[in-house]
C-alpha positions as CSV (number, residue, x, y, z in Angstrom):
1,M,-37.0,-48.5,-28.9
2,T,-33.6,-48.7,-28.1
3,I,-32.8,-50.0,-24.3
4,W,-29.4,-49.4,-22.9
5,P,-28.3,-51.5,-20.2
6,S,-28.0,-50.2,-17.2
7,R,-24.6,-48.9,-16.1
8,A,-25.3,-49.9,-12.9
9,A,-25.4,-53.5,-14.0
10,H,-22.2,-54.1,-14.1
11,P,-18.7,-52.8,-12.6
12,P,-17.3,-49.9,-14.3
13,V,-14.3,-51.0,-16.6
14,T,-10.9,-49.8,-15.4
15,R,-7.8,-48.5,-18.1
16,E,-6.3,-52.1,-18.0
17,Q,-8.8,-54.0,-18.5
18,A,-10.1,-51.6,-21.5
19,E,-6.5,-51.8,-22.5
20,Q,-6.7,-55.4,-22.9
21,Q,-10.0,-55.5,-25.2
22,I,-8.2,-53.2,-27.3
23,R,-5.2,-55.1,-27.4
24,E,-7.5,-58.4,-28.2
25,L,-9.1,-56.0,-30.6
26,A,-5.9,-54.9,-32.7
27,E,-5.2,-58.6,-33.0
28,Q,-8.1,-59.9,-34.1
29,G,-7.5,-57.4,-37.0
30,G,-3.8,-58.0,-37.6
31,D,-2.3,-56.1,-35.2
32,I,0.0,-57.3,-32.5
33,P,0.9,-54.2,-30.7
34,A,3.2,-54.7,-28.1
35,V,2.6,-53.9,-24.1
36,E,4.5,-51.2,-24.0
37,R,3.4,-49.6,-27.3
38,L,-0.2,-48.7,-26.4
39,I,-0.7,-45.2,-25.6
40,P,-3.1,-44.3,-23.9
41,V,-4.3,-40.5,-25.1
42,F,-7.2,-39.8,-23.8
43,Q,-9.8,-41.8,-21.4
44,D,-13.0,-40.6,-19.4
45,P,-13.2,-43.5,-16.6
46,D,-17.1,-42.3,-15.6
47,E,-17.8,-42.9,-19.0
48,E,-15.5,-45.5,-19.6
49,D,-14.2,-44.4,-22.9
50,Y,-10.3,-44.5,-23.6
51,W,-8.3,-43.8,-26.8
52,F,-5.2,-45.3,-27.4
53,V,-2.6,-45.5,-29.9
54,W,-0.1,-47.1,-31.0
55,P,2.7,-48.8,-33.7
56,K,2.6,-51.0,-36.3
57,S,5.6,-53.3,-37.0
58,D,5.5,-51.8,-40.7
59,G,5.4,-48.1,-39.3
60,A,1.9,-47.6,-40.1
61,L,-0.3,-45.9,-36.7
62,C,-3.2,-47.4,-35.3
63,W,-6.2,-46.4,-33.3
64,G,-8.7,-48.2,-30.9
65,R,-10.7,-46.3,-28.8
66,H,-13.0,-48.1,-25.7
67,M,-16.6,-46.7,-25.0
68,S,-18.5,-48.2,-22.3
69,L,-21.1,-50.0,-25.1
70,A,-18.2,-50.3,-27.7
71,L,-14.7,-50.8,-29.0
72,S,-13.7,-49.9,-32.3
73,R,-9.8,-49.6,-33.8
74,S,-8.5,-48.9,-37.2
75,C,-4.9,-48.4,-39.0
76,Y,-3.1,-45.3,-41.4
77,A,-1.5,-46.1,-44.0
78,Q,2.3,-45.6,-43.8
79,A,1.6,-42.9,-46.6
80,T,-0.5,-40.7,-44.5
81,L,2.0,-40.0,-41.7
82,P,4.7,-37.9,-41.4
83,T,8.2,-39.6,-43.2
84,G,11.0,-37.9,-43.0
85,S,13.2,-35.5,-40.4
86,A,10.9,-32.3,-41.0
87,P,9.8,-31.6,-38.1
88,T,5.7,-31.5,-38.4
89,L,2.3,-31.2,-36.4
90,S,-0.7,-33.8,-37.6
91,P,-4.1,-34.7,-36.6
92,V,-4.7,-38.4,-35.4
93,L,-7.9,-38.2,-33.4
94,G,-11.2,-36.3,-33.4
95,P,-12.1,-33.6,-33.0
96,G,-14.7,-36.2,-31.0
97,I,-16.9,-35.6,-28.5
98,V,-17.1,-37.6,-25.5
99,T,-18.0,-36.5,-21.5
100,G,-20.3,-33.2,-21.1
101,G,-20.4,-31.9,-24.7
102,Q,-16.7,-31.7,-24.6
103,W,-14.7,-32.8,-27.2
104,A,-11.3,-34.4,-27.4
105,T,-8.2,-34.0,-30.4
106,V,-5.6,-35.5,-30.6
107,F,-2.1,-34.8,-32.8
108,L,1.3,-36.0,-33.2
109,A,4.2,-33.8,-33.2
110,D,7.3,-35.4,-35.3
111,Q,10.8,-34.4,-34.2
112,Q,9.7,-31.5,-32.0
113,K,8.1,-31.0,-29.0
114,V,4.7,-28.9,-28.3
115,G,5.0,-26.1,-25.7
116,T,1.7,-24.2,-26.6
117,L,-1.0,-24.1,-28.8
118,T,-3.6,-21.2,-29.1
119,C,-6.7,-21.1,-31.3
120,N,-7.4,-17.3,-32.1
121,G,-4.5,-15.8,-29.6
122,S,-6.3,-18.2,-27.0
123,A,-3.9,-20.7,-25.3
124,L,-5.3,-24.5,-25.5
125,T,-4.9,-26.9,-22.4
126,L,-2.5,-29.5,-24.0
127,T,-1.9,-33.3,-22.2
128,E,1.6,-34.5,-23.5
129,A,-0.1,-38.4,-23.8
130,G,3.3,-40.4,-24.9
131,T,5.9,-40.6,-27.1
132,L,7.2,-43.1,-29.6
133,R,10.6,-43.6,-31.5
134,T,10.9,-44.0,-35.3
135,S,13.8,-44.5,-37.5
136,T,13.9,-40.2,-37.5
137,G,13.6,-39.3,-34.4
138,T,10.7,-38.9,-31.9
139,R,6.8,-38.7,-32.5
140,T,4.7,-37.1,-29.4
141,F,1.4,-37.4,-29.1
142,Y,-0.6,-34.5,-27.6
143,T,-4.3,-34.3,-25.8
144,V,-6.2,-31.2,-26.6
145,V,-9.9,-31.0,-25.0
146,T,-12.5,-27.7,-25.2
147,P,-15.9,-26.9,-24.6
148,W,-16.5,-26.6,-28.7
149,S,-15.0,-28.8,-32.2
150,V,-11.7,-26.5,-33.0
151,S,-11.1,-26.6,-36.9
152,G,-8.7,-24.3,-38.8
153,T,-5.1,-23.8,-37.7
154,L,-4.2,-23.8,-34.2
155,T,-0.5,-22.1,-33.7
156,A,2.1,-24.2,-31.8
157,E,4.7,-22.9,-29.7
158,V,7.6,-26.1,-29.8
159,L,11.1,-26.5,-29.2
160,R,13.5,-28.4,-32.2
161,D,16.5,-29.3,-31.7
162,G,16.6,-27.4,-28.3
163,A,15.9,-24.2,-30.2
164,P,12.0,-22.5,-30.0
165,A,9.8,-22.2,-33.1
166,T,6.3,-21.7,-34.2
167,D,4.3,-24.0,-36.0
168,T,1.2,-24.6,-37.4
169,L,-1.5,-27.7,-37.0
170,T,-4.3,-27.1,-39.6
171,L,-8.2,-29.2,-38.3
172,G,-10.6,-30.1,-41.0
173,A,-13.7,-28.6,-40.6
174,T,-16.9,-29.8,-39.3
175,T,-19.3,-29.4,-42.4
176,G,-22.7,-27.9,-42.2
177,V,-22.1,-26.0,-39.5
178,K,-23.9,-22.3,-38.9
179,D,-21.5,-20.4,-37.8
180,D,-22.7,-19.0,-34.9
181,D,-23.3,-22.5,-33.2
182,P,-21.4,-22.3,-30.1
183,R,-20.3,-25.9,-30.2
184,F,-17.8,-25.3,-32.6
185,R,-15.0,-23.0,-33.3
186,Q,-13.0,-21.8,-36.0
187,C,-9.2,-20.8,-35.5
188,R,-7.7,-18.6,-38.1
């Protein structure tokens, strides 16, 4: 039997405390994120669930997640991130389950801004989380929170060099999911 400590036994963790704990974890792992470059990409203070991303000096991108009873962090190899000046959309985190059966997905838009994101013609609620400057321009992070796990190809209306355009974001499918499971949605 697993016994979890009562949440009433300790005061809730603030975003600032979660940031500090993620910074300490990152530094133990050899990352030295600058304060102004640690970007909060998702937060649910009621569940003490906070997600962050930050760049390393070598161009790699790292992420950290603070949950009420655990911390985690990892980094992507620079080779897995967009390079050059070609605009692209790329998933970074998720989909991951969060409060109340909701799912959060974080993606980056390299060299463009996203106005809308749709799945099978339905608009998804999109939040711009922050922007980093790179050697080739800007990288903007967005968070999408949905009542189901999203996979497949999503359509994005974007702004590139001041002009509207269309792009796609491809998210991998969860394996072993039945087609009629309402917790998952395949975008086409």
